[in-house]
C-alpha positions in Angstrom: 10.0 30.4 -47.0 10.7 30.0 -43.4 7.3 28.7 -42.0 7.2 27.3 -38.5 3.9 25.8 -37.4 3.0 25.9 -33.8 1.5 22.5 -32.9 0.1 23.5 -29.6 -3.2 25.3 -29.6 -4.5 24.4 -26.1 -2.3 25.4 -23.2 -0.6 22.9 -20.9 -2.8 23.5 -17.9 -5.9 22.4 -19.9 -4.1 19.4 -21.4 -3.0 18.4 -17.9 -6.4 18.9 -16.4 -8.2 17.0 -19.1 -5.7 14.1 -19.6 -4.3 13.6 -16.1 -5.7 15.5 -13.2 -9.5 15.0 -13.5 -9.5 11.3 -14.4 -6.8 10.6 -11.8 -8.7 12.3 -9.0 -11.9 10.5 -10.0 -10.2 7.1 -10.3 -8.5 7.6 -6.9 -11.8 8.6 -5.3 -13.6 5.6 -6.7 -10.7 3.3 -5.7 -10.8 4.7 -2.1 -14.5 4.3 -1.9 -14.4 0.8 -3.3 -11.5 -0.2 -0.9 -13.4 1.2 2.1 -16.5 -0.6 1.1 -14.5 -3.8 0.5 -12.9 -3.6 3.9 -16.3 -3.0 5.5 -17.8 -6.1 3.7 -14.7 -8.2 4.6 -14.9 -7.3 8.3 -18.7 -7.8 8.3 -18.5 -11.2 6.6 -15.7 -12.3 9.0 -17.9 -11.2 12.0 -21.0 -12.9 10.6 -19.1 -16.1 10.0 -17.8 -16.1 13.6 -21.4 -15.5 14.9 -22.8 -18.2 12.6 -20.3 -20.6 14.2 -21.5 -19.6 17.6 -25.1 -20.0 16.5 -24.4 -23.5 15.3 -22.7 -24.4 18.6 -25.8 -23.0 20.4 -28.1 -25.1 18.2 -26.1 -28.2 18.9 -26.4 -27.4 22.6 -30.1 -27.0 22.2 -30.3 -30.4 20.5 -28.5 -32.0 23.4 -30.9 -30.3 25.8 -33.9 -31.5 23.8 -32.5 -35.0 23.7 -32.0 -35.0 27.4 -35.6 -33.9 28.0 -36.7 -36.7 25.7 -34.7 -39.2 27.7 -36.1 -37.7 30.9 -39.7 -38.0 29.6 -39.2 -41.7 28.8 -37.7 -42.4 32.2 -39.6 -43.6 35.2 -41.2 -40.8 37.1 -39.6 -40.0 40.5 -36.1 -41.2 39.6 -32.9 -39.2 40.1 -33.3 -37.6 36.7 -35.9 -35.1 38.1 -33.1 -33.6 40.2 -31.3 -32.5 37.0 -34.2 -30.7 35.3 -33.4 -27.3 36.8 -29.8 -27.5 35.5 -31.2 -28.5 32.0 -33.7 -25.6 32.2 -30.9 -23.1 33.0 -28.7 -24.3 30.1 -31.8 -24.1 27.8 -32.6 -20.6 28.8 -28.9 -19.5 28.5 -28.8 -21.0 24.9 -32.0 -19.3 23.9 -30.7 -15.9 25.2 -27.5 -16.5 23.3 -29.3 -17.3 20.1 -31.5 -14.2 20.5 -28.5 -12.0 21.1 -26.8 -13.4 18.0 -29.8 -12.8 15.9 -30.0 -9.2 17.0 -26.2 -8.8 16.3 -26.6 -10.3 12.8 -29.5 -8.0 12.1 -27.3 -5.0 13.1 -24.6 -6.3 10.7 -27.2 -6.5 7.9 -28.1 -2.9 8.6 -24.4 -1.9 8.6 -24.0 -3.5 5.2 -27.1 -1.7 3.9 -25.7 1.6 5.3 -22.4 0.9 3.6 -24.2 0.3 0.4 -26.1 3.5 0.7 -22.9 5.4 1.5 -21.2 3.8 -1.5 -24.1 4.6 -3.8 -24.2 8.2 -2.5 -20.4 8.6 -3.0 -20.7 7.2 -6.6 -23.5 9.7 -7.3 -21.6 12.6 -5.8 -18.5 11.5 -7.9 -20.7 11.5 -11.0 -22.1 15.0 -10.2 -18.6 16.4 -9.5 -17.4 14.9 -12.8 -20.3 16.4 -14.7 -19.9 19.8 -13.1 -16.1 19.8 -13.8 -16.5 18.6 -17.4 -19.2 21.3 -17.9 -17.0 24.0 -16.4 -14.0 22.9 -18.5 -16.0 22.6 -21.7 -17.4 26.2 -21.2 -13.9 27.5 -20.5 -12.8 26.1 -23.9 -16.0 26.7 -25.8 -16.2 30.4 -24.9 -12.9 31.4 -26.5 -13.4 29.1 -29.5 -16.8 30.6 -30.1 -15.3 34.1 -29.8 -12.7 33.3 -32.4 -15.2 31.5 -34.6 -17.6 34.5 -34.6 -14.8 36.9 -35.3 -13.6 34.8 -38.3 -17.1 34.6 -39.7 -17.4 38.4 -39.5 -14.0 38.8 -41.2 -15.2 36.4 -43.9 -18.3 38.5 -44.4 -16.1 41.7 -44.6 -17.6 43.0 -41.3 -15.8 45.1 -38.8 -14.3 43.0 -35.9 -13.3 44.4 -32.6 -11.1 42.2 -30.3 -12.7 41.2 -27.0 -10.9 39.9 -24.0 -11.4 36.5 -22.4 -13.1 35.8 -19.2 -10.8 35.4 -16.2 -10.8 31.6 -16.1 -11.1 30.9 -19.9 -8.7 28.6 -21.5 -7.3 28.6 -25.1 -5.4 31.7 -24.2 -2.8 31.1 -26.9 -5.4 30.8 -29.6 -7.1 34.0 -28.4 -3.7 35.8 -28.3 -2.9 34.8 -31.8 -6.4 35.9 -32.9 -6.0 39.3 -31.3 -2.5 39.7 -32.8 -4.0 38.9 -36.2 -6.7 41.5 -35.7 -4.2 44.1 -34.6 -1.8 43.4 -37.4 -4.3 43.2 -40.3 -7.1 45.3 -39.1 -5.5 47.8 -36.7 -7.8 46.9 -33.8 -6.9 47.7 -30.3 -8.0 45.8 -27.2 
């Protein structure tokens, strides 16, 4: 008895799509999104750190200005210190403007990070939806032919007449269906 069993039921395209292509695309997509988000966070944190250093310097300058005003207040009225109050006032106003600008900049960075998070979240949701749609599509491309063969075998088991039907254009399990149709033609003289 020369019996050779065919080990492969599902075709190579399906095996490749399920085992390699779909997960690889999804993993690469998630890695790219994560890397992009990570770069955005890194650059944002670097800029924030730089601006925080500038704010600390401006605060130190403000402390010096306040100390100078305190010294001025304790001094005798009408001395030479009154001549320097305009310069101190100018430096004070400059420091306050610098602090205000830095606060606005940091607020923009916060919104950029929020936007990055929203984009990352949307991309993850889109990835999940794409994955679900692809898995749904692939599962139906497999389930259709399997259901067709299963229904035919049930009819054969109940001694009912079975007529071979063709697969849909994008259905998988073509080899299984071909063997099923060959079985029907050979044993039941059906024609497609």
